[in-house]
C-alpha positions as CSV (number, residue, x, y, z in Angstrom):
1,M,-26.4,-22.0,26.8
2,E,-26.9,-20.1,23.3
3,N,-24.3,-18.8,21.6
4,N,-25.5,-15.7,20.1
5,E,-22.4,-14.8,18.1
6,T,-22.7,-15.0,14.4
7,K,-20.6,-17.3,12.8
8,K,-18.3,-16.5,10.5
9,K,-18.5,-17.4,6.9
10,S,-15.6,-18.6,4.9
11,I,-15.7,-18.2,0.9
12,N,-13.1,-19.2,-1.9
13,T,-11.7,-16.3,-3.4
14,Y,-9.6,-16.5,-6.5
15,K,-6.5,-14.7,-7.4
16,V,-6.1,-13.2,-10.8
17,C,-3.8,-12.0,-12.6
18,F,-4.4,-9.8,-16.1
19,K,-0.9,-9.7,-17.5
20,K,2.0,-12.6,-17.1
21,Y,3.8,-10.1,-14.6
22,G,1.1,-7.9,-13.6
23,N,-0.2,-7.2,-10.6
24,I,-2.4,-10.0,-8.5
25,S,-5.7,-8.9,-7.5
26,R,-8.5,-10.9,-5.5
27,S,-11.8,-11.7,-6.8
28,I,-14.9,-13.7,-5.6
29,L,-17.4,-15.6,-8.1
30,S,-20.5,-13.7,-9.0
31,E,-23.9,-14.8,-8.0
32,D,-24.7,-15.1,-11.8
33,F,-21.8,-17.8,-11.9
34,D,-22.9,-21.3,-13.2
35,K,-22.4,-24.2,-10.7
36,D,-21.7,-26.7,-13.3
37,E,-18.7,-24.6,-14.4
38,R,-17.0,-24.3,-11.1
39,H,-14.7,-27.5,-11.5
40,K,-13.0,-25.4,-14.2
41,L,-11.6,-22.9,-11.7
42,K,-8.3,-24.0,-11.7
43,K,-4.6,-22.6,-11.7
44,G,-4.0,-21.1,-15.0
45,A,-7.5,-21.2,-15.9
46,I,-8.5,-17.8,-18.3
47,V,-12.1,-16.3,-16.8
48,V,-13.9,-13.2,-17.6
49,I,-13.9,-10.6,-14.5
50,Q,-15.8,-7.6,-13.8
51,T,-13.9,-4.8,-12.7
52,E,-14.4,-1.0,-12.1
53,Q,-13.5,-0.4,-15.7
54,G,-15.7,-3.2,-17.5
55,L,-15.4,-6.9,-18.3
56,E,-11.8,-8.2,-18.6
57,L,-9.9,-11.4,-19.0
58,G,-7.4,-12.7,-16.9
59,F,-6.1,-15.8,-15.6
60,I,-6.3,-17.3,-12.2
61,V,-2.9,-17.3,-10.2
62,N,-4.1,-19.0,-7.0
63,I,-7.4,-19.8,-5.1
64,E,-7.7,-19.0,-1.5
65,K,-10.3,-19.8,1.6
66,Y,-11.0,-16.3,3.1
67,P,-11.9,-16.8,6.5
68,D,-14.9,-14.0,6.8
69,A,-16.6,-13.2,4.0
70,S,-17.8,-10.0,5.8
71,L,-14.4,-8.5,5.6
72,L,-14.1,-8.5,1.9
73,P,-14.8,-5.1,0.5
74,A,-17.9,-4.3,-1.1
75,D,-16.2,-3.1,-4.5
76,I,-14.3,-6.4,-4.9
77,M,-13.9,-7.7,-8.2
78,K,-16.1,-10.6,-9.4
79,V,-15.4,-13.4,-11.6
80,I,-18.2,-14.1,-14.3
81,R,-17.4,-17.0,-16.3
82,V,-14.8,-19.6,-17.2
83,A,-13.9,-17.7,-21.0
84,N,-14.8,-19.9,-23.9
85,Q,-12.8,-20.8,-26.6
86,K,-13.5,-17.5,-28.6
87,E,-12.6,-15.2,-25.7
88,V,-9.3,-17.2,-24.7
89,N,-8.0,-16.5,-28.5
90,D,-9.0,-13.0,-27.5
91,F,-7.1,-12.9,-24.1
92,Y,-3.8,-13.5,-26.5
93,K,-4.6,-11.0,-28.8
94,I,-5.3,-8.3,-26.7
95,K,-2.0,-8.9,-24.5
96,Y,-0.5,-8.4,-27.9
97,K,-2.7,-5.2,-28.8
98,E,-1.7,-3.9,-25.4
99,K,1.9,-4.7,-26.0
100,K,1.9,-2.8,-29.5
101,A,-0.1,0.3,-28.2
102,L,2.6,0.9,-25.3
103,K,5.3,1.1,-28.1
104,T,3.3,3.2,-30.1
105,A,2.4,5.4,-27.5
106,R,6.0,5.9,-26.6
107,D,6.9,6.9,-30.0
108,K,4.1,9.3,-29.9
109,I,5.1,11.0,-27.0
110,K,8.7,11.6,-28.2
111,E,7.5,12.7,-31.7
112,H,5.2,15.6,-29.6
113,N,8.2,16.4,-27.3
114,L,5.9,15.5,-24.1
115,N,7.5,15.6,-20.4
116,M,5.5,12.4,-19.3
117,A,6.2,8.4,-19.4
118,I,3.7,5.7,-20.1
119,I,3.9,3.1,-17.1
120,D,0.8,0.7,-18.6
121,V,-1.4,0.1,-21.1
122,K,-4.8,-1.8,-20.4
123,Y,-7.7,-2.8,-23.0
124,V,-11.1,-3.0,-22.2
125,Y,-12.7,-6.1,-23.8
126,D,-16.4,-4.7,-23.8
127,A,-15.9,-1.6,-24.6
128,N,-13.5,-1.3,-27.1
129,K,-11.5,1.4,-25.1
130,T,-7.6,1.5,-24.5
131,I,-6.7,3.2,-21.2
132,F,-3.0,4.5,-20.8
133,Y,-1.6,4.9,-17.5
134,F,1.4,7.6,-17.1
135,C,3.3,9.8,-14.8
136,A,4.3,13.5,-15.3
137,P,6.0,15.9,-13.2
138,N,3.5,18.5,-14.1
139,R,0.3,18.9,-16.1
140,V,0.5,17.9,-19.6
141,D,-1.3,18.9,-22.9
142,F,-1.9,15.7,-24.5
143,R,-5.0,16.2,-26.5
144,E,-3.1,16.1,-29.7
145,L,-1.7,12.6,-28.5
146,V,-4.8,11.4,-28.0
147,R,-6.0,12.5,-31.3
148,D,-3.0,10.7,-33.1
149,L,-3.5,7.3,-30.6
150,A,-6.8,7.1,-31.2
151,R,-6.2,7.4,-35.2
152,K,-3.4,4.9,-35.0
153,I,-4.9,2.1,-32.6
154,R,-8.3,2.9,-33.6
155,T,-10.2,2.5,-30.0
156,K,-11.4,5.0,-27.7
157,I,-8.6,6.1,-26.1
158,E,-8.2,7.4,-22.3
159,L,-4.7,8.9,-20.3
160,W,-5.0,8.4,-16.6
161,Q,-2.4,10.1,-15.0
162,I,-0.9,8.6,-11.6
163,G,1.4,9.4,-8.7
164,V,4.9,7.5,-8.4
165,K,3.6,4.8,-5.8
166,D,0.6,3.9,-8.0
167,A,3.3,3.5,-10.7
168,A,5.4,1.3,-8.6
169,K,2.5,-1.1,-7.9
170,K,2.0,-1.4,-11.6
171,I,5.6,-1.9,-12.7
172,G,6.4,-4.2,-9.5
173,G,9.8,-5.4,-8.2
174,C,11.5,-6.5,-5.3
175,G,11.8,-4.7,-1.9
176,L,14.7,-4.6,0.5
177,C,13.8,-7.7,1.8
178,G,14.2,-9.5,-1.3
179,M,10.4,-10.4,-2.1
180,Q,8.0,-9.0,-4.2
181,T,6.8,-5.2,-3.2
182,C,4.1,-5.1,-1.1
183,C,2.2,-2.8,-3.2
184,S,2.3,-5.1,-6.3
185,R,1.5,-8.0,-4.1
186,F,-1.3,-7.2,-1.8
187,L,-2.1,-3.7,-0.8
188,S,-5.2,-2.0,-2.2
189,S,-4.5,1.6,-1.0
190,F,-1.5,3.7,0.5
191,C,-1.4,5.1,3.8
192,P,0.4,8.2,4.4
193,I,3.7,7.8,6.0
194,S,5.5,10.3,7.5
195,I,9.2,10.7,8.7
196,K,8.3,10.3,12.1
197,T,7.8,6.5,11.3
198,P,11.5,5.5,10.9
199,K,12.4,7.5,14.4
200,I,9.8,5.9,16.3
201,Q,11.4,2.5,15.2
202,D,15.2,3.8,15.6
203,I,15.9,3.2,12.1
204,V,19.0,5.3,10.8
205,I,17.0,8.0,8.3
206,S,19.0,7.6,5.0
207,P,17.7,6.6,1.6
208,A,19.0,3.1,1.3
209,N,17.3,2.1,4.4
210,V,13.9,3.9,4.4
211,S,13.1,4.2,1.0
212,G,11.1,1.9,-1.8
213,P,11.8,1.6,-5.6
214,C,9.2,4.3,-5.9
215,G,11.6,6.8,-4.3
216,R,9.2,7.1,-1.1
217,L,9.3,5.7,2.4
218,L,8.9,2.0,2.4
219,C,4.8,1.2,3.0
220,C,6.3,-1.3,5.6
221,L,7.7,0.9,8.1
222,Q,3.8,1.3,9.1
223,Y,3.4,-2.5,10.0
224,E,4.6,-2.1,13.1
225,A,4.9,1.5,13.8
226,D,1.8,1.4,16.7
227,M,3.9,-1.6,18.6
228,Y,7.3,0.4,18.7
229,E,5.4,3.5,19.7
230,E,3.7,1.7,22.6
231,G,7.2,0.2,23.1
232,R,9.1,3.4,23.7
233,K,6.9,4.4,26.6
234,H,8.2,1.5,28.5
235,L,12.0,1.9,28.0
236,P,14.6,4.3,29.2
237,M,16.4,6.3,26.3
238,V,19.7,5.5,25.0
239,G,22.4,7.6,27.2
240,E,20.1,7.8,30.4
241,E,21.3,7.0,33.3
242,I,19.6,4.2,35.7
243,E,19.8,2.2,38.8
244,Y,20.3,-1.5,38.6
245,E,21.0,-3.7,41.5
246,D,21.5,-0.5,43.9
247,T,24.2,0.5,41.2
248,E,24.1,3.4,38.8
249,W,24.5,2.4,34.8
250,E,23.9,4.0,31.7
251,V,22.1,2.7,28.7
252,S,24.1,2.3,25.9
253,D,21.6,0.0,23.4
254,R,17.5,-1.0,23.8
255,N,15.7,-3.3,21.8
256,I,12.2,-2.6,21.4
257,P,10.4,-5.5,20.7
258,L,11.9,-7.7,23.4
259,Q,11.6,-4.6,25.3
260,T,15.1,-5.3,26.9
261,V,18.4,-2.9,27.1
262,T,21.9,-3.2,27.4
263,I,23.4,-1.2,30.5
264,V,27.1,-0.3,31.1
265,R,29.0,1.1,33.8
266,N,32.9,1.3,34.3
267,E,34.3,-0.2,37.5
268,N,38.1,-0.2,38.4
269,G,38.7,0.8,35.1
270,E,36.9,-2.4,33.6
271,E,33.6,-1.8,31.1
272,Q,30.7,-4.0,32.5
273,S,27.8,-4.9,30.3
274,R,24.6,-6.3,30.6
275,T,21.4,-6.8,28.8
276,I,18.4,-7.0,30.9
277,K,14.7,-6.8,30.9
278,G,13.4,-3.0,30.9
279,T,11.1,-3.6,33.7
280,E,14.3,-4.5,35.9
281,V,15.8,-1.0,36.2
282,K,14.6,2.0,37.6
283,R,14.9,5.2,36.3
284,I,16.8,8.3,38.1
285,R,16.6,11.1,36.0
286,P,14.4,10.0,33.0
287,L,15.4,11.5,29.7
288,Q,12.3,12.8,27.4
289,D,11.8,11.3,24.3
290,S,11.6,13.7,21.8
291,V,10.4,11.6,19.1
292,L,7.0,10.8,20.9
293,E,6.9,14.1,22.0
294,N,6.6,15.9,18.4
295,K,4.4,13.5,17.6
296,E,2.1,14.1,20.5
297,Q,2.3,17.6,19.4
298,S,1.5,17.2,15.9
299,A,-1.7,15.3,16.7
300,S,-2.4,18.3,19.3
301,S,-2.1,20.3,16.7
302,C,-4.3,18.8,14.1
303,R,-6.9,18.1,16.7
304,S,-6.8,22.2,17.5
305,N,-7.1,22.8,13.9
306,R,-9.9,20.3,13.3
307,S,-12.0,22.0,16.0
308,H,-11.0,25.5,14.9
309,N,-12.2,24.8,11.4
310,E,-15.5,23.1,12.8
311,K,-16.0,26.2,14.9
312,N,-16.0,28.2,11.6
313,Q,-17.7,26.1,9.6
314,Q,-20.6,26.5,12.1
315,E,-20.3,30.5,12.5
316,D,-20.7,30.3,8.4
317,T,-23.5,27.9,8.2
318,S,-25.4,30.2,11.4
319,A,-24.4,33.4,9.5
320,T,-25.8,31.8,5.9
321,D,-28.8,30.6,7.9
322,D,-29.4,34.5,9.1
323,I,-29.5,35.8,5.6
324,D,-31.8,33.1,4.3
């Protein structure tokens, strides 16, 4: 029998870094890459990479086999070639320039008394351009700063304002788990996370439990949120009265991933406790899960607002057509 399924095509991906302690990015070989140079693609090799800003020099930190090339993003970075000796020398000069530019920018910010913080500096190799990434609580008039930096550094100057999450991604660091933060290790974009996400997982809401180095909710809270949300639907609530082996018990605790509940009851002055599967109990007086109810109400409200906006847009369009 002929298999009509298209075979997945694996591809080598190259994890590259632009600084010694910078973020690691994934890239693939350019279509024009010289096949005779492939043997030079080893860990530590300095290569020329096509990025959104232009050509940049980075070094390979790892080579991995990616199982399905079709799943790679369309804008993934491309390795153009292995750097020649001049470009290798330029790589180390650029790192020195960036370090010097960072100090210069911070000194000039103090001089102009601006409420902003420079997070990172990037020198674009083929454009003679220096990009400064900064954080600021409000809008900043940095026109004088740009002029001073251009006179001092003698390259094109760009200042890009980034949020606290992007700043944490560039700075890097360790998370609560003791490993490198997800944003600096592999996340390419951030998804919105609400305070309901840790509530769904029965996590105690405190900054120490749910906040990352950036001060925002942990990105990893979203990884298992769907599984917890589905698991909550099949378990009784803590404090709920249930029936087990024709006897009334009370739920004192529950484990959503394992789908188990801990039940207790008082018999002749002695407290009995058991941990059993949630499917083995019979719910007598079910308690409503306020977390799931609020989530459903929010989703319903969003759908209602979306349909209302679409209706208004249709009315506006029809009114415009009448005028035309």
